N, CA, C, O and CB atoms as a CASP TS submission, in Angstrom:
PFRMAT TS
TARGET T0000
AUTHOR 0000-0000-0000
METHOD Language model
MODEL 1
PARENT N/A
ATOM      1  N   MET     1      17.825 -40.658   7.290  1.00  0.00           N
ATOM      2  CA  MET     1      18.648 -39.602   6.743  1.00  0.00           C
ATOM      3  C   MET     1      18.281 -39.325   5.285  1.00  0.00           C
ATOM      4  O   MET     1      18.254 -38.176   4.844  1.00  0.00           O
ATOM      5  CB  MET     1      20.123 -39.968   6.862  1.00  0.00           C
ATOM      6  N   LEU     2      18.003 -40.393   4.552  1.00  0.00           N
ATOM      7  CA  LEU     2      17.654 -40.240   3.146  1.00  0.00           C
ATOM      8  C   LEU     2      16.347 -39.466   2.989  1.00  0.00           C
ATOM      9  O   LEU     2      16.219 -38.638   2.088  1.00  0.00           O
ATOM     10  CB  LEU     2      17.542 -41.608   2.474  1.00  0.00           C
ATOM     11  N   SER     3      15.384 -39.734   3.858  1.00  0.00           N
ATOM     12  CA  SER     3      14.113 -39.009   3.769  1.00  0.00           C
ATOM     13  C   SER     3      14.316 -37.520   4.058  1.00  0.00           C
ATOM     14  O   SER     3      13.649 -36.679   3.454  1.00  0.00           O
ATOM     15  CB  SER     3      13.081 -39.607   4.751  1.00  0.00           C
ATOM     16  N   TYR     4      15.212 -37.193   4.957  1.00  0.00           N
ATOM     17  CA  TYR     4      15.526 -35.794   5.266  1.00  0.00           C
ATOM     18  C   TYR     4      16.125 -35.098   4.043  1.00  0.00           C
ATOM     19  O   TYR     4      15.754 -33.969   3.724  1.00  0.00           O
ATOM     20  CB  TYR     4      16.502 -35.706   6.463  1.00  0.00           C
ATOM     21  N   VAL     5      17.038 -35.765   3.370  1.00  0.00           N
ATOM     22  CA  VAL     5      17.671 -35.212   2.171  1.00  0.00           C
ATOM     23  C   VAL     5      16.638 -35.055   1.061  1.00  0.00           C
ATOM     24  O   VAL     5      16.630 -34.043   0.360  1.00  0.00           O
ATOM     25  CB  VAL     5      18.838 -36.115   1.699  1.00  0.00           C
ATOM     26  N   LEU     6      15.766 -36.048   0.895  1.00  0.00           N
ATOM     27  CA  LEU     6      14.723 -35.958  -0.130  1.00  0.00           C
ATOM     28  C   LEU     6      13.753 -34.819   0.158  1.00  0.00           C
ATOM     29  O   LEU     6      13.321 -34.127  -0.764  1.00  0.00           O
ATOM     30  CB  LEU     6      13.959 -37.278  -0.228  1.00  0.00           C
ATOM     31  N   THR     7      13.409 -34.619   1.421  1.00  0.00           N
ATOM     32  CA  THR     7      12.521 -33.517   1.792  1.00  0.00           C
ATOM     33  C   THR     7      13.171 -32.179   1.486  1.00  0.00           C
ATOM     34  O   THR     7      12.522 -31.285   0.942  1.00  0.00           O
ATOM     35  CB  THR     7      12.152 -33.597   3.278  1.00  0.00           C
ATOM     36  N   LEU     8      14.432 -32.032   1.826  1.00  0.00           N
ATOM     37  CA  LEU     8      15.146 -30.791   1.517  1.00  0.00           C
ATOM     38  C   LEU     8      15.239 -30.565   0.012  1.00  0.00           C
ATOM     39  O   LEU     8      15.108 -29.437  -0.463  1.00  0.00           O
ATOM     40  CB  LEU     8      16.549 -30.818   2.129  1.00  0.00           C
ATOM     41  N   TYR     9      15.465 -31.642  -0.735  1.00  0.00           N
ATOM     42  CA  TYR     9      15.541 -31.532  -2.187  1.00  0.00           C
ATOM     43  C   TYR     9      14.205 -31.076  -2.772  1.00  0.00           C
ATOM     44  O   TYR     9      14.174 -30.225  -3.661  1.00  0.00           O
ATOM     45  CB  TYR     9      15.957 -32.871  -2.802  1.00  0.00           C
ATOM     46  N   LYS    10      13.111 -31.637  -2.278  1.00  0.00           N
ATOM     47  CA  LYS    10      11.784 -31.244  -2.756  1.00  0.00           C
ATOM     48  C   LYS    10      11.496 -29.782  -2.435  1.00  0.00           C
ATOM     49  O   LYS    10      10.930 -29.058  -3.254  1.00  0.00           O
ATOM     50  CB  LYS    10      10.706 -32.138  -2.138  1.00  0.00           C
ATOM     51  N   LEU    11      11.889 -29.356  -1.241  1.00  0.00           N
ATOM     52  CA  LEU    11      11.689 -27.954  -0.883  1.00  0.00           C
ATOM     53  C   LEU    11      12.543 -27.038  -1.750  1.00  0.00           C
ATOM     54  O   LEU    11      12.112 -25.946  -2.122  1.00  0.00           O
ATOM     55  CB  LEU    11      12.013 -27.729   0.593  1.00  0.00           C
ATOM     56  N   TRP    12      13.747 -27.482  -2.068  1.00  0.00           N
ATOM     57  CA  TRP    12      14.646 -26.683  -2.891  1.00  0.00           C
ATOM     58  C   TRP    12      14.088 -26.527  -4.302  1.00  0.00           C
ATOM     59  O   TRP    12      14.242 -25.471  -4.914  1.00  0.00           O
ATOM     60  CB  TRP    12      16.041 -27.319  -2.938  1.00  0.00           C
ATOM     61  N   ARG    13      13.450 -27.554  -4.815  1.00  0.00           N
ATOM     62  CA  ARG    13      12.918 -27.546  -6.170  1.00  0.00           C
ATOM     63  C   ARG    13      11.519 -26.942  -6.257  1.00  0.00           C
ATOM     64  O   ARG    13      11.001 -26.767  -7.360  1.00  0.00           O
ATOM     65  CB  ARG    13      12.896 -28.946  -6.711  1.00  0.00           C
ATOM     66  N   ASP    14      10.908 -26.627  -5.150  1.00  0.00           N
ATOM     67  CA  ASP    14       9.538 -26.111  -5.122  1.00  0.00           C
ATOM     68  C   ASP    14       9.526 -24.665  -5.606  1.00  0.00           C
ATOM     69  O   ASP    14      10.169 -23.802  -5.009  1.00  0.00           O
ATOM     70  CB  ASP    14       8.936 -26.212  -3.694  1.00  0.00           C
ATOM     71  N   ASP    15       8.794 -24.400  -6.688  1.00  0.00           N
ATOM     72  CA  ASP    15       8.705 -23.050  -7.244  1.00  0.00           C
ATOM     73  C   ASP    15       7.532 -22.260  -6.683  1.00  0.00           C
ATOM     74  O   ASP    15       7.475 -21.043  -6.859  1.00  0.00           O
ATOM     75  CB  ASP    15       8.591 -23.120  -8.746  1.00  0.00           C
ATOM     76  N   GLU    16       6.603 -22.920  -6.016  1.00  0.00           N
ATOM     77  CA  GLU    16       5.428 -22.221  -5.495  1.00  0.00           C
ATOM     78  C   GLU    16       5.816 -21.200  -4.440  1.00  0.00           C
ATOM     79  O   GLU    16       5.225 -20.122  -4.375  1.00  0.00           O
ATOM     80  CB  GLU    16       4.431 -23.218  -4.913  1.00  0.00           C
ATOM     81  N   ALA    17       6.789 -21.518  -3.624  1.00  0.00           N
ATOM     82  CA  ALA    17       7.213 -20.576  -2.591  1.00  0.00           C
ATOM     83  C   ALA    17       7.829 -19.337  -3.222  1.00  0.00           C
ATOM     84  O   ALA    17       7.622 -18.227  -2.732  1.00  0.00           O
ATOM     85  CB  ALA    17       8.212 -21.236  -1.632  1.00  0.00           C
ATOM     86  N   ALA    18       8.578 -19.511  -4.297  1.00  0.00           N
ATOM     87  CA  ALA    18       9.173 -18.366  -4.983  1.00  0.00           C
ATOM     88  C   ALA    18       8.079 -17.478  -5.564  1.00  0.00           C
ATOM     89  O   ALA    18       8.182 -16.253  -5.510  1.00  0.00           O
ATOM     90  CB  ALA    18      10.136 -18.835  -6.096  1.00  0.00           C
ATOM     91  N   SER    19       7.046 -18.078  -6.113  1.00  0.00           N
ATOM     92  CA  SER    19       5.938 -17.296  -6.657  1.00  0.00           C
ATOM     93  C   SER    19       5.229 -16.527  -5.557  1.00  0.00           C
ATOM     94  O   SER    19       4.839 -15.376  -5.755  1.00  0.00           O
ATOM     95  CB  SER    19       4.949 -18.202  -7.387  1.00  0.00           C
ATOM     96  N   ALA    20       5.060 -17.147  -4.411  1.00  0.00           N
ATOM     97  CA  ALA    20       4.405 -16.467  -3.295  1.00  0.00           C
ATOM     98  C   ALA    20       5.230 -15.276  -2.833  1.00  0.00           C
ATOM     99  O   ALA    20       4.679 -14.222  -2.517  1.00  0.00           O
ATOM    100  CB  ALA    20       4.178 -17.437  -2.128  1.00  0.00           C
ATOM    101  N   VAL    21       6.532 -15.436  -2.794  1.00  0.00           N
ATOM    102  CA  VAL    21       7.404 -14.325  -2.402  1.00  0.00           C
ATOM    103  C   VAL    21       7.322 -13.207  -3.427  1.00  0.00           C
ATOM    104  O   VAL    21       7.271 -12.033  -3.059  1.00  0.00           O
ATOM    105  CB  VAL    21       8.863 -14.800  -2.246  1.00  0.00           C
ATOM    106  N   GLU    22       7.308 -13.552  -4.695  1.00  0.00           N
ATOM    107  CA  GLU    22       7.206 -12.539  -5.747  1.00  0.00           C
ATOM    108  C   GLU    22       5.884 -11.787  -5.650  1.00  0.00           C
ATOM    109  O   GLU    22       5.860 -10.562  -5.767  1.00  0.00           O
ATOM    110  CB  GLU    22       7.346 -13.185  -7.133  1.00  0.00           C
ATOM    111  N   TYR    23       4.793 -12.502  -5.439  1.00  0.00           N
ATOM    112  CA  TYR    23       3.503 -11.839  -5.277  1.00  0.00           C
ATOM    113  C   TYR    23       3.507 -10.937  -4.051  1.00  0.00           C
ATOM    114  O   TYR    23       2.945  -9.842  -4.084  1.00  0.00           O
ATOM    115  CB  TYR    23       2.379 -12.872  -5.168  1.00  0.00           C
ATOM    116  N   GLY    24       4.127 -11.381  -2.985  1.00  0.00           N
ATOM    117  CA  GLY    24       4.226 -10.557  -1.783  1.00  0.00           C
ATOM    118  C   GLY    24       4.994  -9.279  -2.037  1.00  0.00           C
ATOM    119  O   GLY    24       4.605  -8.212  -1.561  1.00  0.00           O
ATOM    120  N   LEU    25       6.090  -9.378  -2.788  1.00  0.00           N
ATOM    121  CA  LEU    25       6.870  -8.183  -3.118  1.00  0.00           C
ATOM    122  C   LEU    25       6.079  -7.220  -3.995  1.00  0.00           C
ATOM    123  O   LEU    25       6.134  -6.007  -3.792  1.00  0.00           O
ATOM    124  CB  LEU    25       8.166  -8.577  -3.820  1.00  0.00           C
ATOM    125  N   VAL    26       5.348  -7.750  -4.964  1.00  0.00           N
ATOM    126  CA  VAL    26       4.531  -6.896  -5.834  1.00  0.00           C
ATOM    127  C   VAL    26       3.458  -6.186  -5.021  1.00  0.00           C
ATOM    128  O   VAL    26       3.241  -4.987  -5.194  1.00  0.00           O
ATOM    129  CB  VAL    26       3.882  -7.726  -6.963  1.00  0.00           C
ATOM    130  N   ILE    27       2.789  -6.912  -4.140  1.00  0.00           N
ATOM    131  CA  ILE    27       1.753  -6.306  -3.300  1.00  0.00           C
ATOM    132  C   ILE    27       2.360  -5.247  -2.391  1.00  0.00           C
ATOM    133  O   ILE    27       1.761  -4.192  -2.180  1.00  0.00           O
ATOM    134  CB  ILE    27       1.034  -7.381  -2.459  1.00  0.00           C
ATOM    135  N   GLY    28       3.540  -5.519  -1.854  1.00  0.00           N
ATOM    136  CA  GLY    28       4.216  -4.538  -1.011  1.00  0.00           C
ATOM    137  C   GLY    28       4.571  -3.273  -1.772  1.00  0.00           C
ATOM    138  O   GLY    28       4.395  -2.170  -1.254  1.00  0.00           O
ATOM    139  N   LEU    29       5.067  -3.416  -2.993  1.00  0.00           N
ATOM    140  CA  LEU    29       5.403  -2.249  -3.807  1.00  0.00           C
ATOM    141  C   LEU    29       4.160  -1.447  -4.173  1.00  0.00           C
ATOM    142  O   LEU    29       4.198  -0.216  -4.186  1.00  0.00           O
ATOM    143  CB  LEU    29       6.134  -2.681  -5.073  1.00  0.00           C
ATOM    144  N   ILE    30       3.069  -2.129  -4.467  1.00  0.00           N
ATOM    145  CA  ILE    30       1.816  -1.429  -4.765  1.00  0.00           C
ATOM    146  C   ILE    30       1.341  -0.663  -3.542  1.00  0.00           C
ATOM    147  O   ILE    30       0.875   0.470  -3.665  1.00  0.00           O
ATOM    148  CB  ILE    30       0.730  -2.421  -5.229  1.00  0.00           C
ATOM    149  N   ALA    31       1.453  -1.265  -2.363  1.00  0.00           N
ATOM    150  CA  ALA    31       1.038  -0.590  -1.133  1.00  0.00           C
ATOM    151  C   ALA    31       1.878   0.657  -0.887  1.00  0.00           C
ATOM    152  O   ALA    31       1.340   1.700  -0.515  1.00  0.00           O
ATOM    153  CB  ALA    31       1.146  -1.541   0.065  1.00  0.00           C
ATOM    154  N   VAL    32       3.183   0.562  -1.090  1.00  0.00           N
ATOM    155  CA  VAL    32       4.059   1.727  -0.899  1.00  0.00           C
ATOM    156  C   VAL    32       3.704   2.823  -1.899  1.00  0.00           C
ATOM    157  O   VAL    32       3.651   3.999  -1.539  1.00  0.00           O
ATOM    158  CB  VAL    32       5.549   1.326  -1.050  1.00  0.00           C
ATOM    159  N   ALA    33       3.462   2.445  -3.150  1.00  0.00           N
ATOM    160  CA  ALA    33       3.096   3.430  -4.168  1.00  0.00           C
ATOM    161  C   ALA    33       1.783   4.121  -3.811  1.00  0.00           C
ATOM    162  O   ALA    33       1.665   5.337  -3.959  1.00  0.00           O
ATOM    163  CB  ALA    33       2.982   2.761  -5.546  1.00  0.00           C
ATOM    164  N   LEU    34       0.800   3.363  -3.345  1.00  0.00           N
ATOM    165  CA  LEU    34      -0.475   3.966  -2.951  1.00  0.00           C
ATOM    166  C   LEU    34      -0.305   4.921  -1.777  1.00  0.00           C
ATOM    167  O   LEU    34      -0.923   5.985  -1.749  1.00  0.00           O
ATOM    168  CB  LEU    34      -1.485   2.881  -2.593  1.00  0.00           C
ATOM    169  N   ILE    35       0.520   4.555  -0.817  1.00  0.00           N
ATOM    170  CA  ILE    35       0.745   5.425   0.335  1.00  0.00           C
ATOM    171  C   ILE    35       1.388   6.731  -0.109  1.00  0.00           C
ATOM    172  O   ILE    35       0.994   7.804   0.349  1.00  0.00           O
ATOM    173  CB  ILE    35       1.627   4.725   1.385  1.00  0.00           C
ATOM    174  N   VAL    36       2.373   6.648  -0.997  1.00  0.00           N
ATOM    175  CA  VAL    36       3.047   7.858  -1.478  1.00  0.00           C
ATOM    176  C   VAL    36       2.089   8.723  -2.285  1.00  0.00           C
ATOM    177  O   VAL    36       2.033   9.937  -2.091  1.00  0.00           O
ATOM    178  CB  VAL    36       4.275   7.491  -2.329  1.00  0.00           C
ATOM    179  N   ILE    37       1.341   8.109  -3.185  1.00  0.00           N
ATOM    180  CA  ILE    37       0.417   8.870  -4.036  1.00  0.00           C
ATOM    181  C   ILE    37      -0.686   9.505  -3.208  1.00  0.00           C
ATOM    182  O   ILE    37      -0.970  10.694  -3.357  1.00  0.00           O
ATOM    183  CB  ILE    37      -0.194   7.966  -5.114  1.00  0.00           C
ATOM    184  N   LEU    38      -1.306   8.727  -2.340  1.00  0.00           N
ATOM    185  CA  LEU    38      -2.396   9.270  -1.529  1.00  0.00           C
ATOM    186  C   LEU    38      -1.888  10.293  -0.524  1.00  0.00           C
ATOM    187  O   LEU    38      -2.610  11.228  -0.176  1.00  0.00           O
ATOM    188  CB  LEU    38      -3.124   8.147  -0.801  1.00  0.00           C
ATOM    189  N   GLY    39      -0.663  10.129  -0.056  1.00  0.00           N
ATOM    190  CA  GLY    39      -0.078  11.110   0.851  1.00  0.00           C
ATOM    191  C   GLY    39       0.124  12.450   0.176  1.00  0.00           C
ATOM    192  O   GLY    39      -0.158  13.494   0.763  1.00  0.00           O
ATOM    193  N   SER    40       0.612  12.427  -1.057  1.00  0.00           N
ATOM    194  CA  SER    40       0.820  13.685  -1.770  1.00  0.00           C
ATOM    195  C   SER    40      -0.505  14.288  -2.223  1.00  0.00           C
ATOM    196  O   SER    40      -0.651  15.510  -2.234  1.00  0.00           O
ATOM    197  CB  SER    40       1.736  13.468  -2.974  1.00  0.00           C
ATOM    198  N   LEU    41      -1.464  13.458  -2.593  1.00  0.00           N
ATOM    199  CA  LEU    41      -2.779  13.974  -2.972  1.00  0.00           C
ATOM    200  C   LEU    41      -3.538  14.496  -1.762  1.00  0.00           C
ATOM    201  O   LEU    41      -4.354  15.410  -1.884  1.00  0.00           O
ATOM    202  CB  LEU    41      -3.595  12.890  -3.669  1.00  0.00           C
ATOM    203  N   GLY    42      -3.275  13.926  -0.607  1.00  0.00           N
ATOM    204  CA  GLY    42      -3.984  14.335   0.602  1.00  0.00           C
ATOM    205  C   GLY    42      -3.775  15.798   0.924  1.00  0.00           C
ATOM    206  O   GLY    42      -4.717  16.487   1.313  1.00  0.00           O
ATOM    207  N   GLU    43      -2.545  16.286   0.766  1.00  0.00           N
ATOM    208  CA  GLU    43      -2.263  17.691   1.037  1.00  0.00           C
ATOM    209  C   GLU    43      -2.990  18.587   0.044  1.00  0.00           C
ATOM    210  O   GLU    43      -3.543  19.619   0.425  1.00  0.00           O
ATOM    211  CB  GLU    43      -0.755  17.955   0.984  1.00  0.00           C
ATOM    212  N   GLY    44      -2.991  18.197  -1.222  1.00  0.00           N
ATOM    213  CA  GLY    44      -3.685  18.979  -2.242  1.00  0.00           C
ATOM    214  C   GLY    44      -5.189  18.974  -2.033  1.00  0.00           C
ATOM    215  O   GLY    44      -5.844  20.002  -2.206  1.00  0.00           O
ATOM    216  N   LEU    45      -5.741  17.823  -1.663  1.00  0.00           N
ATOM    217  CA  LEU    45      -7.179  17.744  -1.417  1.00  0.00           C
ATOM    218  C   LEU    45      -7.578  18.554  -0.196  1.00  0.00           C
ATOM    219  O   LEU    45      -8.639  19.177  -0.176  1.00  0.00           O
ATOM    220  CB  LEU    45      -7.608  16.295  -1.239  1.00  0.00           C
ATOM    221  N   GLU    46      -6.725  18.546   0.824  1.00  0.00           N
ATOM    222  CA  GLU    46      -7.022  19.340   2.011  1.00  0.00           C
ATOM    223  C   GLU    46      -7.074  20.822   1.651  1.00  0.00           C
ATOM    224  O   GLU    46      -7.962  21.538   2.113  1.00  0.00           O
ATOM    225  CB  GLU    46      -5.970  19.088   3.113  1.00  0.00           C
ATOM    226  N   ALA    47      -6.140  21.287   0.839  1.00  0.00           N
ATOM    227  CA  ALA    47      -6.131  22.688   0.413  1.00  0.00           C
ATOM    228  C   ALA    47      -7.355  23.001  -0.441  1.00  0.00           C
ATOM    229  O   ALA    47      -7.941  24.076  -0.319  1.00  0.00           O
ATOM    230  CB  ALA    47      -4.845  23.007  -0.368  1.00  0.00           C
ATOM    231  N   LEU    48      -7.740  22.061  -1.305  1.00  0.00           N
ATOM    232  CA  LEU    48      -8.907  22.262  -2.162  1.00  0.00           C
ATOM    233  C   LEU    48     -10.180  22.393  -1.337  1.00  0.00           C
ATOM    234  O   LEU    48     -10.988  23.289  -1.582  1.00  0.00           O
ATOM    235  CB  LEU    48      -9.043  21.110  -3.154  1.00  0.00           C
ATOM    236  N   PHE    49     -10.363  21.513  -0.368  1.00  0.00           N
ATOM    237  CA  PHE    49     -11.557  21.576   0.470  1.00  0.00           C
ATOM    238  C   PHE    49     -11.538  22.802   1.377  1.00  0.00           C
ATOM    239  O   PHE    49     -12.587  23.378   1.663  1.00  0.00           O
ATOM    240  CB  PHE    49     -11.679  20.309   1.310  1.00  0.00           C
ATOM    241  N   LYS    50     -10.364  23.199   1.825  1.00  0.00           N
ATOM    242  CA  LYS    50     -10.256  24.403   2.654  1.00  0.00           C
ATOM    243  C   LYS    50     -10.661  25.626   1.843  1.00  0.00           C
ATOM    244  O   LYS    50     -11.381  26.495   2.335  1.00  0.00           O
ATOM    245  CB  LYS    50      -8.816  24.571   3.203  1.00  0.00           C
ATOM    246  N   GLU    51     -10.195  25.690   0.601  1.00  0.00           N
ATOM    247  CA  GLU    51     -10.557  26.807  -0.270  1.00  0.00           C
ATOM    248  C   GLU    51     -12.056  26.812  -0.551  1.00  0.00           C
ATOM    249  O   GLU    51     -12.687  27.869  -0.521  1.00  0.00           O
ATOM    250  CB  GLU    51      -9.773  26.735  -1.588  1.00  0.00           C
ATOM    251  N   ALA    52     -12.628  25.651  -0.823  1.00  0.00           N
ATOM    252  CA  ALA    52     -14.066  25.563  -1.070  1.00  0.00           C
ATOM    253  C   ALA    52     -14.846  25.946   0.175  1.00  0.00           C
ATOM    254  O   ALA    52     -15.886  26.597   0.085  1.00  0.00           O
ATOM    255  CB  ALA    52     -14.452  24.151  -1.522  1.00  0.00           C
ATOM    256  N   CYS    53     -14.352  25.548   1.323  1.00  0.00           N
ATOM    257  CA  CYS    53     -15.009  25.865   2.581  1.00  0.00           C
ATOM    258  C   CYS    53     -14.970  27.367   2.844  1.00  0.00           C
ATOM    259  O   CYS    53     -15.934  27.939   3.354  1.00  0.00           O
ATOM    260  CB  CYS    53     -14.350  25.104   3.736  1.00  0.00           C
ATOM    261  N   ASP    54     -13.858  28.001   2.496  1.00  0.00           N
ATOM    262  CA  ASP    54     -13.737  29.441   2.690  1.00  0.00           C
ATOM    263  C   ASP    54     -14.667  30.217   1.764  1.00  0.00           C
ATOM    264  O   ASP    54     -15.053  31.346   2.066  1.00  0.00           O
ATOM    265  CB  ASP    54     -12.300  29.880   2.466  1.00  0.00           C
ATOM    266  N   GLU    55     -15.026  29.604   0.633  1.00  0.00           N
ATOM    267  CA  GLU    55     -15.904  30.260  -0.331  1.00  0.00           C
ATOM    268  C   GLU    55     -17.376  30.206   0.071  1.00  0.00           C
ATOM    269  O   GLU    55     -18.206  30.914  -0.500  1.00  0.00           O
ATOM    270  CB  GLU    55     -15.730  29.629  -1.686  1.00  0.00           C
ATOM    271  N   VAL    56     -17.688  29.384   1.030  1.00  0.00           N
ATOM    272  CA  VAL    56     -19.080  29.265   1.461  1.00  0.00           C
ATOM    273  C   VAL    56     -19.520  30.594   2.080  1.00  0.00           C
ATOM    274  O   VAL    56     -18.853  31.118   2.973  1.00  0.00           O
ATOM    275  CB  VAL    56     -19.257  28.087   2.479  1.00  0.00           C
ATOM    276  N   VAL    57     -20.621  31.124   1.613  1.00  0.00           N
ATOM    277  CA  VAL    57     -21.078  32.446   2.044  1.00  0.00           C
ATOM    278  C   VAL    57     -21.428  32.455   3.523  1.00  0.00           C
ATOM    279  O   VAL    57     -21.094  33.405   4.231  1.00  0.00           O
ATOM    280  CB  VAL    57     -22.287  32.886   1.222  1.00  0.00           C
ATOM    281  N   ASP    58     -22.095  31.410   4.001  1.00  0.00           N
ATOM    282  CA  ASP    58     -22.517  31.379   5.393  1.00  0.00           C
ATOM    283  C   ASP    58     -21.366  31.093   6.347  1.00  0.00           C
ATOM    284  O   ASP    58     -21.501  31.312   7.551  1.00  0.00           O
ATOM    285  CB  ASP    58     -23.595  30.347   5.577  1.00  0.00           C
ATOM    286  N   GLY    59     -20.265  30.620   5.851  1.00  0.00           N
ATOM    287  CA  GLY    59     -19.127  30.318   6.714  1.00  0.00           C
ATOM    288  C   GLY    59     -19.390  29.161   7.646  1.00  0.00           C
ATOM    289  O   GLY    59     -18.836  29.120   8.745  1.00  0.00           O
ATOM    290  N   GLY    60     -20.209  28.230   7.244  1.00  0.00           N
ATOM    291  CA  GLY    60     -20.581  27.120   8.110  1.00  0.00           C
ATOM    292  C   GLY    60     -19.668  25.925   7.992  1.00  0.00           C
ATOM    293  O   GLY    60     -20.144  24.790   7.984  1.00  0.00           O
ATOM    294  N   CYS    61     -18.385  26.141   7.901  1.00  0.00           N
ATOM    295  CA  CYS    61     -17.483  24.993   7.816  1.00  0.00           C
ATOM    296  C   CYS    61     -16.734  24.829   9.128  1.00  0.00           C
ATOM    297  O   CYS    61     -16.509  25.791   9.862  1.00  0.00           O
ATOM    298  CB  CYS    61     -16.490  25.157   6.644  1.00  0.00           C
ATOM    299  N   SER    62     -16.358  23.603   9.402  1.00  0.00           N
ATOM    300  CA  SER    62     -15.574  23.342  10.607  1.00  0.00           C
ATOM    301  C   SER    62     -14.104  23.297  10.233  1.00  0.00           C
ATOM    302  O   SER    62     -13.756  23.020   9.085  1.00  0.00           O
ATOM    303  CB  SER    62     -16.012  22.015  11.291  1.00  0.00           C
ATOM    304  N   SER    63     -13.259  23.564  11.185  1.00  0.00           N
ATOM    305  CA  SER    63     -11.822  23.595  10.905  1.00  0.00           C
ATOM    306  C   SER    63     -11.257  22.196  10.729  1.00  0.00           C
ATOM    307  O   SER    63     -10.264  22.031  10.022  1.00  0.00           O
ATOM    308  CB  SER    63     -11.080  24.313  12.022  1.00  0.00           C
ATOM    309  N   GLY    64     -11.848  21.193  11.341  1.00  0.00           N
ATOM    310  CA  GLY    64     -11.401  19.823  11.193  1.00  0.00           C
ATOM    311  C   GLY    64     -10.196  19.472  12.029  1.00  0.00           C
ATOM    312  O   GLY    64      -9.773  18.316  12.021  1.00  0.00           O
ATOM    313  N   SER    65      -9.631  20.406  12.742  1.00  0.00           N
ATOM    314  CA  SER    65      -8.482  20.070  13.580  1.00  0.00           C
ATOM    315  C   SER    65      -8.599  20.695  14.940  1.00  0.00           C
ATOM    316  O   SER    65      -7.717  20.517  15.779  1.00  0.00           O
ATOM    317  CB  SER    65      -7.194  20.508  12.926  1.00  0.00           C
TER
END
């Protein structure tokens, strides 16, 4: 029983797990930010390439969809 209590105490005092959780949260927030930024830029880039494609004299662009 004492070894069980000591193991729980060591786990309770372990700061490495807290650091891992914090790093996981930071990575998750960065991923969400990248998805939002790239999602909003994606629409603008699609319009930019569509406009550039329409400007091509030969009209040799594909619709892509």
